[in-house]
C-alpha positions in Angstrom: -53.5 76.8 -19.0 -55.0 78.3 -22.8 -51.9 76.2 -24.5 -53.2 73.2 -23.1 -57.0 74.7 -23.8 -55.7 75.8 -27.6 -54.0 72.3 -28.9 -56.9 70.1 -27.5 -59.8 72.5 -29.4 -57.8 72.2 -32.4 -56.4 68.6 -31.9 -60.5 67.7 -31.5 -61.6 69.7 -34.3 -58.4 68.5 -36.8 -59.8 64.9 -36.3 -63.3 66.0 -37.0 -62.7 68.1 -40.0 -61.1 65.6 -41.1 -63.0 62.5 -40.5 -66.2 64.6 -41.6 -64.7 65.7 -44.4 -63.2 62.5 -45.9 -67.1 60.8 -45.5 -68.4 64.0 -47.5 -65.3 63.2 -50.0 -66.6 59.5 -50.5 -70.2 59.3 -50.1 -71.1 63.2 -52.1 -69.1 61.6 -55.2 -72.1 59.5 -56.5 -74.4 62.6 -56.3 -71.8 65.0 -57.6 -71.2 62.2 -60.8 -75.2 61.6 -61.1 -75.2 65.6 -61.7 -72.5 65.8 -63.7 -74.0 62.9 -66.0 -71.2 60.8 -65.1 -68.9 62.5 -66.3 -66.5 60.9 -64.1 -62.9 63.4 -64.9 -65.4 66.4 -63.7 -67.0 64.8 -60.8 -63.1 64.1 -59.1 -62.0 67.4 -59.8 -64.9 69.0 -58.6 -64.8 66.5 -55.6 -61.3 67.3 -54.6 -61.8 70.9 -54.9 -65.4 70.8 -52.1 -63.1 68.7 -50.1 -59.9 71.3 -49.9 -62.4 74.4 -49.7 -64.1 72.2 -46.9 -61.0 71.7 -44.9 -59.7 75.4 -45.3 -63.2 76.9 -44.5 -63.6 74.6 -41.3 -59.8 74.8 -39.8 -59.5 78.7 -41.0 -62.5 79.1 -38.9 -61.4 76.6 -35.9 -58.2 78.8 -35.7 -59.9 82.0 -36.1 -62.0 81.3 -33.0 -58.9 81.1 -30.6 -59.1 84.7 -30.8 -62.4 85.2 -29.1 -61.0 83.2 -25.9 -60.6 84.5 -22.6 -58.0 83.4 -20.1 -58.4 80.4 -18.6 -57.7 79.5 -15.0 -59.1 76.8 -14.5 -59.6 73.1 -15.5 -63.6 73.9 -15.3 -63.3 77.2 -17.5 -60.9 74.4 -19.4 -63.5 72.1 -20.5 -66.3 74.2 -20.6 -64.0 76.6 -23.2 -63.1 73.5 -25.7 -66.3 71.7 -25.3 -68.2 75.4 -26.2 -65.9 75.5 -29.3 -66.1 72.1 -30.4 -69.7 72.5 -30.2 -69.5 75.9 -32.1 -67.5 73.9 -34.8 -69.7 71.1 -35.4 -72.9 73.4 -35.9 -70.9 75.3 -38.8 -70.0 71.8 -40.0 -73.6 70.5 -40.1 -74.5 74.2 -41.7 -72.2 73.5 -44.5 -73.3 70.1 -44.9 -76.7 71.0 -45.3 -76.1 74.3 -47.5 -74.4 71.9 -49.5 -77.0 69.2 -49.9 -79.4 72.0 -50.8 -77.5 73.0 -53.4 -77.0 69.6 -55.1 -80.9 68.9 -54.6 -82.3 71.5 -56.3 -79.5 71.5 -58.8 -80.4 68.4 -59.3 -84.0 68.8 -59.6 -83.1 71.4 -62.2 -81.0 69.3 -64.4 -84.1 66.6 -64.3 -86.6 68.8 -65.1 -84.7 69.9 -68.4 -84.2 66.7 -68.9 -87.5 65.3 -68.2 -89.9 68.8 -69.2 -93.4 67.6 -68.5 -95.8 68.4 -71.2 
């Protein structure tokens, strides 16, 4: 039963991580471009590095979470385990997204302060 749970969990986690990562990549381009004052080449590079780091962090975390599972004996335990672990991955994605957006906000605020200082 554990093998079925692992396969389901890794498949769901992979789909969520890749889909959300692509959305972050596509929509985050605008924010990074503004922070870097329209430097397109640097923006593309940073956005790709962020995407790769995001994938590695989340998929690595998902793989490590497999170690914390107990032996599964029933279908109820299987569903409960997959839902719990998937929920933890979604919460991790939310925290990472919040931290990235907070950093972008703070950097943008700092850059605007240096460009347009109030006298």
